[in-house]
VOTORGU-462285 format. One record per residue (C-alpha): residue number from 1; residue in one letter; x, y, z. Coordinates in steps of 0.5 Angstrom, whole numbers, plus 500, padded with zeros to 3 digits. Layout:
// residues N
NODE  pos  code   px   py   pz
NODE  NUM     a    X    Y    Z
...
END
This chain:
// residues 179
NODE  pos  code   px   py   pz
NODE    1     m  500  500  500
NODE    2     v  506  505  502
NODE    3     v  509  503  495
NODE    4     l  503  505  491
NODE    5     m  502  511  495
NODE    6     r  509  513  494
NODE    7     n  508  511  486
NODE    8     c  502  516  486
NODE    9     l  505  521  489
NODE   10     l  511  521  484
NODE   11     l  506  521  478
NODE   12     a  503  527  481
NODE   13     v  509  531  482
NODE   14     a  512  529  475
NODE   15     v  505  531  471
NODE   16     l  504  537  475
NODE   17     p  509  541  471
NODE   18     v  506  539  465
NODE   19     a  499  541  467
NODE   20     a  502  548  469
NODE   21     a  505  549  463
NODE   22     s  499  548  459
NODE   23     q  496  553  463
NODE   24     e  501  558  462
NODE   25     q  500  565  459
NODE   26     q  504  567  453
NODE   27     t  505  574  451
NODE   28     l  507  576  444
NODE   29     e  508  582  439
NODE   30     a  505  580  433
NODE   31     l  503  582  426
NODE   32     f  497  580  421
NODE   33     s  500  582  414
NODE   34     w  493  582  410
NODE   35     s  490  584  403
NODE   36     g  483  584  402
NODE   37     n  477  585  398
NODE   38     g  469  587  399
NODE   39     r  465  593  397
NODE   40     v  464  600  398
NODE   41     f  457  603  400
NODE   42     q  456  611  401
NODE   43     y  451  611  407
NODE   44     g  451  619  408
NODE   45     i  454  625  406
NODE   46     e  462  624  405
NODE   47     q  461  617  409
NODE   48     q  462  611  406
NODE   49     e  462  604  409
NODE   50     f  467  598  407
NODE   51     l  464  591  407
NODE   52     g  468  585  406
NODE   53     m  474  581  408
NODE   54     i  481  581  409
NODE   55     e  486  575  409
NODE   56     g  494  574  410
NODE   57     v  499  571  415
NODE   58     f  499  572  422
NODE   59     y  507  573  425
NODE   60     t  509  573  432
NODE   61     r  515  578  432
NODE   62     t  520  573  435
NODE   63     a  517  567  431
NODE   64     e  515  563  437
NODE   65     g  508  561  440
NODE   66     e  503  557  438
NODE   67     l  500  562  433
NODE   68     d  506  564  429
NODE   69     d  506  563  421
NODE   70     a  498  561  421
NODE   71     f  493  563  416
NODE   72     m  488  569  418
NODE   73     e  482  571  415
NODE   74     c  477  576  418
NODE   75     t  470  579  416
NODE   76     a  471  587  416
NODE   77     k  466  593  417
NODE   78     l  470  599  416
NODE   79     q  466  606  416
NODE   80     l  470  612  414
NODE   81     n  467  619  415
NODE   82     h  471  624  410
NODE   83     a  469  630  413
NODE   84     t  471  629  420
NODE   85     r  477  624  418
NODE   86     a  474  619  423
NODE   87     t  474  611  422
NODE   88     r  472  605  426
NODE   89     a  472  598  424
NODE   90     n  470  591  427
NODE   91     g  470  584  425
NODE   92     n  470  577  427
NODE   93     c  477  572  425
NODE   94     v  479  565  425
NODE   95     i  487  564  425
NODE   96     v  488  557  422
NODE   97     k  495  553  424
NODE   98     s  492  547  421
NODE   99     p  486  544  419
NODE  100     d  484  541  426
NODE  101     d  487  547  430
NODE  102     s  484  554  429
NODE  103     a  483  560  434
NODE  104     f  477  565  433
NODE  105     g  477  572  435
NODE  106     e  474  579  434
NODE  107     y  476  586  433
NODE  108     s  474  593  434
NODE  109     c  477  599  433
NODE  110     e  476  607  432
NODE  111     g  481  613  430
NODE  112     e  483  617  424
NODE  113     f  484  616  417
NODE  114     g  491  611  417
NODE  115     a  491  609  424
NODE  116     c  485  605  428
NODE  117     h  486  603  435
NODE  118     g  482  598  439
NODE  119     t  482  591  441
NODE  120     f  482  584  439
NODE  121     t  479  578  443
NODE  122     l  480  571  443
NODE  123     t  473  567  443
NODE  124     g  475  560  443
NODE  125     g  478  555  438
NODE  126     t  478  548  435
NODE  127     g  483  542  437
NODE  128     r  489  545  441
NODE  129     f  486  552  441
NODE  130     k  480  549  444
NODE  131     g  478  554  450
NODE  132     v  483  559  448
NODE  133     t  483  566  451
NODE  134     g  486  572  451
NODE  135     g  487  579  447
NODE  136     s  491  585  445
NODE  137     e  491  592  444
NODE  138     i  491  593  436
NODE  139     q  493  598  431
NODE  140     v  490  597  424
NODE  141     r  493  600  418
NODE  142     s  491  600  411
NODE  143     p  490  605  404
NODE  144     l  483  604  404
NODE  145     r  481  611  405
NODE  146     h  485  613  399
NODE  147     l  482  608  395
NODE  148     a  475  609  397
NODE  149     a  475  616  396
NODE  150     s  474  616  388
NODE  151     l  469  610  388
NODE  152     t  461  610  387
NODE  153     d  456  606  391
NODE  154     a  457  599  391
NODE  155     e  463  599  387
NODE  156     e  468  593  389
NODE  157     l  475  595  392
NODE  158     v  481  590  392
NODE  159     i  486  592  398
NODE  160     s  493  589  397
NODE  161     n  497  592  403
NODE  162     g  494  592  410
NODE  163     m  496  590  417
NODE  164     m  494  589  424
NODE  165     h  499  590  429
NODE  166     f  498  586  436
NODE  167     s  502  590  441
NODE  168     a  502  585  447
NODE  169     l  498  579  445
NODE  170     e  496  575  451
NODE  171     y  493  568  450
NODE  172     r  492  562  455
NODE  173     l  491  555  452
NODE  174     k  487  550  456
NODE  175     g  492  544  454
NODE  176     k  494  540  449
NODE  177     g  488  538  445
NODE  178     g  483  543  449
NODE  179     k  483  538  455
END
């Protein structure tokens, strides 16, 4: 009986660091380099709205972390007010590391032309990202305001270069395979 209790205690001590490590929070600086397409709609005097999607690659600054070098795709709703130079945007995202491992998130930001500041929140996932939590402050940059200014209502717009910067993405995985 004493040997059984000692072996159980040794097993618990051996497994404890693995369980703690799987719950450990990571903080990384990251960049989502994207291109996008959608339609621009006039919704007021000097006001336009872009409805579409953006997609590209999600890179961490140090090439570390579970999410580095993953494919990312987001819906995008961006409003532009040309009179006040104000902008705001929001959308939902999926970060795909493999066919079985994806993280989901949502973003929103406000600002002036060329610099939309806000937040990104991880809302869950599949596979090893099941139950993932976390988020970051973000800055979204794109040439959309220049491209949209000359468009008429419901015209298609393709954006070749944009970026979403994650200043300190904090995330916690539930454990391997989401267990």
